[in-house]
MMTF fields as JSON, N, C-alpha, C and O atoms, coordinates in Angstrom:
{
  "mmtfVersion": "1.0.0",
  "mmtfProducer": "UNKNOWN",
  "numBonds": 283,
  "numAtoms": 284,
  "numGroups": 71,
  "numChains": 1,
  "numModels": 1,
  "chainsPerModel": [1],
  "groupsPerChain": [71],
  "chainIdList": ["A"],
  "bondAtomList": [4, 2, 8, 6, 12, 10, 16, 14, 20, 18, 24, 22, 28, 26, 32, 30, 36, 34, 40, 38, 44, 42, 48, 46, 52, 50, 56, 54, 60, 58, 64, 62, 68, 66, 72, 70, 76, 74, 80, 78, 84, 82, 88, 86, 92, 90, 96, 94, 100, 98, 104, 102, 108, 106, 112, 110, 116, 114, 120, 118, 124, 122, 128, 126, 132, 130, 136, 134, 140, 138, 144, 142, 148, 146, 152, 150, 156, 154, 160, 158, 164, 162, 168, 166, 172, 170, 176, 174, 180, 178, 184, 182, 188, 186, 192, 190, 196, 194, 200, 198, 204, 202, 208, 206, 212, 210, 216, 214, 220, 218, 224, 222, 228, 226, 232, 230, 236, 234, 240, 238, 244, 242, 248, 246, 252, 250, 256, 254, 260, 258, 264, 262, 268, 266, 272, 270, 276, 274, 280, 278],
  "bondOrderList": [1, 1, 1, 1, 1, 1, 1, 1, 1, 1, 1, 1, 1, 1, 1, 1, 1, 1, 1, 1, 1, 1, 1, 1, 1, 1, 1, 1, 1, 1, 1, 1, 1, 1, 1, 1, 1, 1, 1, 1, 1, 1, 1, 1, 1, 1, 1, 1, 1, 1, 1, 1, 1, 1, 1, 1, 1, 1, 1, 1, 1, 1, 1, 1, 1, 1, 1, 1, 1, 1],
  "groupList": [{"groupName": "MET", "atomNameList": ["N", "CA", "C", "O"], "elementList": ["N", "C", "C", "O"], "formalChargeList": [0, 0, 0, 0], "bondAtomList": [1, 0, 2, 1, 3, 2], "bondOrderList": [1, 1, 2], "singleLetterCode": "M", "chemCompType": "L-PEPTIDE LINKING"}, {"groupName": "ASP", "atomNameList": ["N", "CA", "C", "O"], "elementList": ["N", "C", "C", "O"], "formalChargeList": [0, 0, 0, 0], "bondAtomList": [1, 0, 2, 1, 3, 2], "bondOrderList": [1, 1, 2], "singleLetterCode": "D", "chemCompType": "L-PEPTIDE LINKING"}, {"groupName": "PHE", "atomNameList": ["N", "CA", "C", "O"], "elementList": ["N", "C", "C", "O"], "formalChargeList": [0, 0, 0, 0], "bondAtomList": [1, 0, 2, 1, 3, 2], "bondOrderList": [1, 1, 2], "singleLetterCode": "F", "chemCompType": "L-PEPTIDE LINKING"}, {"groupName": "ASN", "atomNameList": ["N", "CA", "C", "O"], "elementList": ["N", "C", "C", "O"], "formalChargeList": [0, 0, 0, 0], "bondAtomList": [1, 0, 2, 1, 3, 2], "bondOrderList": [1, 1, 2], "singleLetterCode": "N", "chemCompType": "L-PEPTIDE LINKING"}, {"groupName": "THR", "atomNameList": ["N", "CA", "C", "O"], "elementList": ["N", "C", "C", "O"], "formalChargeList": [0, 0, 0, 0], "bondAtomList": [1, 0, 2, 1, 3, 2], "bondOrderList": [1, 1, 2], "singleLetterCode": "T", "chemCompType": "L-PEPTIDE LINKING"}, {"groupName": "LYS", "atomNameList": ["N", "CA", "C", "O"], "elementList": ["N", "C", "C", "O"], "formalChargeList": [0, 0, 0, 0], "bondAtomList": [1, 0, 2, 1, 3, 2], "bondOrderList": [1, 1, 2], "singleLetterCode": "K", "chemCompType": "L-PEPTIDE LINKING"}, {"groupName": "HIS", "atomNameList": ["N", "CA", "C", "O"], "elementList": ["N", "C", "C", "O"], "formalChargeList": [0, 0, 0, 0], "bondAtomList": [1, 0, 2, 1, 3, 2], "bondOrderList": [1, 1, 2], "singleLetterCode": "H", "chemCompType": "L-PEPTIDE LINKING"}, {"groupName": "GLU", "atomNameList": ["N", "CA", "C", "O"], "elementList": ["N", "C", "C", "O"], "formalChargeList": [0, 0, 0, 0], "bondAtomList": [1, 0, 2, 1, 3, 2], "bondOrderList": [1, 1, 2], "singleLetterCode": "E", "chemCompType": "L-PEPTIDE LINKING"}, {"groupName": "ILE", "atomNameList": ["N", "CA", "C", "O"], "elementList": ["N", "C", "C", "O"], "formalChargeList": [0, 0, 0, 0], "bondAtomList": [1, 0, 2, 1, 3, 2], "bondOrderList": [1, 1, 2], "singleLetterCode": "I", "chemCompType": "L-PEPTIDE LINKING"}, {"groupName": "SER", "atomNameList": ["N", "CA", "C", "O"], "elementList": ["N", "C", "C", "O"], "formalChargeList": [0, 0, 0, 0], "bondAtomList": [1, 0, 2, 1, 3, 2], "bondOrderList": [1, 1, 2], "singleLetterCode": "S", "chemCompType": "L-PEPTIDE LINKING"}, {"groupName": "CYS", "atomNameList": ["N", "CA", "C", "O"], "elementList": ["N", "C", "C", "O"], "formalChargeList": [0, 0, 0, 0], "bondAtomList": [1, 0, 2, 1, 3, 2], "bondOrderList": [1, 1, 2], "singleLetterCode": "C", "chemCompType": "L-PEPTIDE LINKING"}, {"groupName": "ARG", "atomNameList": ["N", "CA", "C", "O"], "elementList": ["N", "C", "C", "O"], "formalChargeList": [0, 0, 0, 0], "bondAtomList": [1, 0, 2, 1, 3, 2], "bondOrderList": [1, 1, 2], "singleLetterCode": "R", "chemCompType": "L-PEPTIDE LINKING"}, {"groupName": "GLY", "atomNameList": ["N", "CA", "C", "O"], "elementList": ["N", "C", "C", "O"], "formalChargeList": [0, 0, 0, 0], "bondAtomList": [1, 0, 2, 1, 3, 2], "bondOrderList": [1, 1, 2], "singleLetterCode": "G", "chemCompType": "PEPTIDE LINKING"}, {"groupName": "ALA", "atomNameList": ["N", "CA", "C", "O"], "elementList": ["N", "C", "C", "O"], "formalChargeList": [0, 0, 0, 0], "bondAtomList": [1, 0, 2, 1, 3, 2], "bondOrderList": [1, 1, 2], "singleLetterCode": "A", "chemCompType": "L-PEPTIDE LINKING"}, {"groupName": "GLN", "atomNameList": ["N", "CA", "C", "O"], "elementList": ["N", "C", "C", "O"], "formalChargeList": [0, 0, 0, 0], "bondAtomList": [1, 0, 2, 1, 3, 2], "bondOrderList": [1, 1, 2], "singleLetterCode": "Q", "chemCompType": "L-PEPTIDE LINKING"}, {"groupName": "VAL", "atomNameList": ["N", "CA", "C", "O"], "elementList": ["N", "C", "C", "O"], "formalChargeList": [0, 0, 0, 0], "bondAtomList": [1, 0, 2, 1, 3, 2], "bondOrderList": [1, 1, 2], "singleLetterCode": "V", "chemCompType": "L-PEPTIDE LINKING"}, {"groupName": "LEU", "atomNameList": ["N", "CA", "C", "O"], "elementList": ["N", "C", "C", "O"], "formalChargeList": [0, 0, 0, 0], "bondAtomList": [1, 0, 2, 1, 3, 2], "bondOrderList": [1, 1, 2], "singleLetterCode": "L", "chemCompType": "L-PEPTIDE LINKING"}, {"groupName": "TYR", "atomNameList": ["N", "CA", "C", "O"], "elementList": ["N", "C", "C", "O"], "formalChargeList": [0, 0, 0, 0], "bondAtomList": [1, 0, 2, 1, 3, 2], "bondOrderList": [1, 1, 2], "singleLetterCode": "Y", "chemCompType": "L-PEPTIDE LINKING"}],
  "groupTypeList": [0, 1, 2, 3, 0, 4, 5, 6, 7, 8, 8, 9, 10, 7, 11, 10, 12, 5, 9, 8, 7, 10, 5, 13, 3, 13, 2, 4, 5, 10, 14, 10, 13, 13, 15, 14, 16, 3, 16, 3, 7, 15, 14, 17, 8, 9, 7, 3, 17, 7, 12, 10, 0, 10, 13, 13, 10, 16, 16, 7, 16, 5, 7, 7, 17, 0, 13, 16, 16, 5, 11],
  "groupIdList": [1, 2, 3, 4, 5, 6, 7, 8, 9, 10, 11, 12, 13, 14, 15, 16, 17, 18, 19, 20, 21, 22, 23, 24, 25, 26, 27, 28, 29, 30, 31, 32, 33, 34, 35, 36, 37, 38, 39, 40, 41, 42, 43, 44, 45, 46, 47, 48, 49, 50, 51, 52, 53, 54, 55, 56, 57, 58, 59, 60, 61, 62, 63, 64, 65, 66, 67, 68, 69, 70, 71],
  "secStructList": [7, 7, 6, 6, 7, 7, 1, 1, 3, 3, 3, 3, 7, 6, 6, 6, 7, 7, 3, 3, 3, 3, 7, 4, 4, 4, 4, 4, 4, 1, 4, 4, 4, 4, 1, 7, 7, 7, 2, 2, 2, 2, 2, 2, 2, 2, 6, 6, 7, 7, 1, 7, 7, 7, 2, 2, 2, 2, 2, 2, 2, 2, 2, 2, 2, 2, 2, 2, 2, 6, 7],
  "xCoordList": [-122.743, -121.731, -120.486, -120.021, -119.96, -118.794, -117.523, -117.265, -116.726, -115.506, -114.336, -113.266, -114.494, -113.415, -113.378, -112.501, -114.317, -114.351, -113.165, -112.839, -112.528, -111.429, -111.995, -112.996, -111.356, -111.782, -111.241, -111.756, -110.205, -109.531, -109.545, -109.709, -109.37, -109.421, -108.147, -107.039, -108.317, -107.182, -106.979, -107.884, -105.786, -105.476, -104.174, -103.5, -103.828, -102.552, -101.566, -101.916, -100.338, -99.266, -99.161, -99.113, -99.127, -99.062, -97.789, -97.783, -96.734, -95.446, -95.238, -94.864, -95.471, -95.164, -96.398, -96.285, -97.561, -98.793, -99.134, -100.178, -98.268, -98.508, -99.758, -99.985, -100.562, -101.746, -101.323, -100.518, -101.882, -101.602, -102.905, -103.874, -102.92, -104.089, -103.894, -103.022, -104.702, -104.604, -105.339, -106.516, -104.639, -105.236, -105.167, -104.69, -105.646, -105.589, -106.315, -105.954, -107.337, -108.064, -107.379, -107.832, -106.3, -105.486, -104.028, -103.323, -103.583, -102.309, -101.141, -100.252, -101.114, -99.97, -99.868, -98.815, -100.943, -100.946, -100.748, -100.672, -100.663, -100.503, -99.06, -98.136, -98.869, -97.524, -96.616, -95.402, -97.166, -96.321, -95.745, -94.74, -96.363, -95.875, -94.529, -93.858, -94.128, -92.846, -91.664, -90.541, -91.913, -90.85, -90.943, -91.9, -89.949, -89.917, -89.34, -88.225, -90.102, -89.675, -89.61, -90.489, -88.561, -88.521, -89.267, -89.702, -89.407, -90.179, -89.64, -90.418, -88.324, -87.723, -88.0, -88.258, -87.948, -88.231, -89.691, -90.0, -90.588, -92.019, -92.247, -92.998, -91.609, -91.752, -91.231, -91.879, -90.068, -89.478, -90.436, -90.658, -90.998, -91.911, -93.2, -93.702, -93.74, -95.018, -94.919, -95.94, -93.699, -93.531, -93.835, -94.163, -93.726, -93.934, -95.102, -95.557, -95.587, -96.651, -97.711, -97.41, -98.956, -100.048, -100.644, -101.076, -100.669, -101.384, -100.526, -99.365, -101.124, -100.443, -99.423, -99.573, -98.386, -97.36, -97.026, -97.234, -96.504, -96.077, -94.805, -94.106, -94.528, -93.346, -92.06, -91.125, -92.006, -90.803, -90.519, -89.373, -91.553, -91.358, -90.981, -90.13, -91.605, -91.248, -89.791, -89.091, -89.331, -87.938, -86.998, -85.953, -87.357, -86.539, -86.462, -85.396, -87.591, -87.601, -86.819, -86.177, -86.866, -86.072, -84.587, -83.825, -84.183, -82.788, -82.384, -81.263, -83.306, -83.056, -82.803, -81.885, -83.607, -83.447, -82.095, -81.407, -81.724, -80.447, -79.276, -78.277, -79.402, -78.359, -78.23, -77.122, -79.345, -79.311, -78.58, -77.875, -78.752, -78.086, -76.575, -75.834, -76.115, -74.678, -73.963, -72.735, -74.71, -74.095, -73.343, -72.768],
  "yCoordList": [53.985, 53.612, 53.113, 53.76, 51.971, 51.372, 51.807, 51.359, 52.673, 53.178, 52.232, 52.485, 51.151, 50.203, 49.087, 48.223, 49.106, 48.07, 48.245, 49.362, 47.137, 47.202, 47.035, 46.345, 47.666, 47.557, 46.29, 45.835, 45.728, 44.576, 43.42, 43.599, 42.247, 41.028, 40.849, 41.037, 40.486, 40.14, 38.631, 37.846, 38.241, 36.823, 36.5, 37.393, 35.232, 34.798, 34.538, 33.971, 34.953, 34.648, 33.128, 32.444, 32.613, 31.157, 30.557, 29.397, 31.323, 30.788, 30.92, 29.944, 32.112, 32.326, 32.448, 32.371, 32.634, 32.718, 34.109, 34.297, 35.084, 36.466, 37.017, 36.75, 37.781, 38.412, 39.557, 40.408, 39.559, 40.62, 41.078, 40.322, 42.304, 42.846, 42.658, 43.287, 41.794, 41.508, 42.597, 42.864, 43.214, 44.254, 43.827, 44.573, 42.629, 42.095, 42.995, 43.047, 43.702, 44.592, 45.946, 46.783, 46.172, 47.388, 46.961, 47.422, 46.087, 45.406, 46.351, 46.037, 47.482, 48.38, 48.974, 49.49, 48.907, 49.416, 48.311, 48.583, 47.069, 45.929, 45.863, 46.214, 45.414, 45.329, 44.407, 44.615, 43.402, 42.468, 43.104, 42.626, 44.166, 44.84, 45.522, 45.909, 45.672, 46.299, 45.412, 45.898, 44.121, 43.172, 42.901, 42.287, 43.361, 43.157, 41.774, 41.451, 40.97, 39.619, 39.491, 39.979, 38.831, 38.566, 37.256, 36.577, 36.913, 35.734, 34.45, 33.604, 34.296, 33.086, 32.988, 31.9, 34.12, 34.132, 33.798, 33.06, 34.34, 34.021, 32.533, 31.905, 31.971, 30.545, 29.711, 28.747, 30.07, 29.362, 29.365, 28.328, 30.52, 30.639, 29.869, 29.185, 29.97, 29.318, 27.797, 27.111, 27.259, 25.803, 25.246, 24.069, 26.099, 25.637, 26.293, 25.785, 27.414, 28.152, 28.582, 28.843, 28.654, 29.07, 30.407, 31.184, 30.678, 31.837, 33.064, 33.109, 34.049, 35.318, 35.152, 34.324, 35.968, 35.985, 37.412, 38.34, 37.573, 38.899, 39.279, 38.426, 40.568, 41.074, 40.473, 40.197, 40.268, 39.702, 38.302, 37.977, 37.473, 36.113, 36.14, 35.365, 37.022, 37.127, 37.528, 36.995, 38.454, 38.883, 37.743, 37.561, 36.978, 35.835, 34.79, 34.229, 34.527, 33.547, 34.042, 33.249, 35.342, 35.927, 35.712, 35.316, 35.973, 35.787, 34.314, 33.985, 33.43, 31.984, 31.552, 30.777, 32.049, 31.716, 32.203, 31.484, 33.428, 33.972, 33.145, 32.95, 32.664, 31.828, 30.501, 29.992, 29.945, 28.697, 28.887, 27.991, 30.046, 30.312, 30.403, 30.115, 30.798, 30.989, 29.681, 29.648, 28.62, 27.324, 26.762, 25.679],
  "zCoordList": [59.464, 58.502, 59.253, 60.192, 58.836, 59.482, 58.762, 57.645, 59.385, 58.769, 58.952, 58.398, 59.708, 59.937, 58.896, 58.937, 57.976, 56.94, 55.995, 55.594, 55.647, 54.695, 53.295, 53.099, 52.331, 50.948, 50.299, 49.278, 50.898, 50.312, 51.299, 52.506, 50.749, 51.554, 52.381, 51.879, 53.645, 54.499, 54.377, 54.66, 53.954, 53.755, 54.474, 54.986, 54.508, 55.083, 53.966, 52.93, 54.181, 53.241, 53.161, 54.183, 51.948, 51.768, 52.357, 52.769, 52.398, 52.853, 54.351, 55.001, 54.927, 56.346, 57.237, 58.461, 56.646, 57.419, 57.933, 58.556, 57.682, 58.12, 57.424, 56.244, 58.158, 57.572, 56.665, 57.044, 55.463, 54.501, 53.875, 53.808, 53.424, 52.748, 51.251, 50.651, 50.648, 49.222, 48.452, 48.699, 47.531, 46.696, 45.231, 44.376, 44.962, 43.602, 42.609, 41.433, 43.079, 42.181, 42.033, 41.252, 42.768, 42.66, 42.797, 43.694, 41.912, 42.033, 42.26, 43.052, 41.6, 41.74, 43.139, 43.514, 43.911, 45.283, 46.312, 47.51, 45.852, 46.751, 47.236, 46.502, 48.469, 49.049, 48.254, 48.234, 47.604, 46.847, 45.585, 45.059, 45.098, 43.892, 44.132, 43.176, 45.385, 45.71, 45.318, 45.182, 45.138, 44.774, 43.274, 42.801, 42.542, 41.097, 40.787, 41.197, 40.067, 39.711, 38.199, 37.487, 37.711, 36.274, 36.0, 36.931, 34.741, 34.356, 34.979, 35.419, 35.019, 35.601, 37.094, 37.61, 37.79, 39.23, 39.5, 40.435, 38.683, 38.823, 38.612, 39.359, 37.607, 37.332, 38.497, 38.905, 39.035, 40.171, 41.36, 41.984, 41.671, 42.805, 42.54, 43.431, 41.332, 41.029, 40.994, 41.049, 40.903, 40.946, 42.334, 42.477, 43.357, 44.724, 45.455, 46.48, 44.938, 45.613, 44.611, 43.446, 45.077, 44.207, 44.614, 43.762, 45.918, 46.419, 46.598, 46.191, 47.212, 47.486, 48.606, 49.505, 48.514, 49.552, 49.919, 49.137, 51.124, 51.565, 50.813, 50.266, 50.801, 50.097, 50.66, 49.908, 51.975, 52.588, 52.053, 51.743, 51.945, 51.425, 49.95, 49.515, 49.178, 47.764, 47.607, 46.745, 48.422, 48.363, 48.755, 48.128, 49.779, 50.188, 49.082, 48.827, 48.426, 47.346, 46.135, 45.447, 45.87, 44.792, 45.09, 44.208, 46.327, 46.733, 46.685, 46.299, 47.08, 47.032, 45.583, 45.315, 44.667, 43.256, 42.728, 42.004, 43.098, 42.667, 43.213, 42.521, 44.449, 45.043, 44.288, 44.118, 43.84, 43.068, 41.745, 41.28, 41.151, 39.87, 40.03, 39.09, 41.206, 41.448, 41.77, 41.844, 41.959, 42.284, 41.133, 41.241]
}
């Protein structure tokens, strides 16, 4: 039995390329779930990206969106 097998897929963040463990089948346990996004922020991000991103990139994009609103 191989105990080193991961239960979730290892993918690259679409924005920065960092390897992340995608837990789409256990979303609440996924690292990206740590970043709370409202509907407008999700829409802003989805206009430029389609795939999964690491929590750091999601947080940066959330901050970028907030900065645009302050202009």
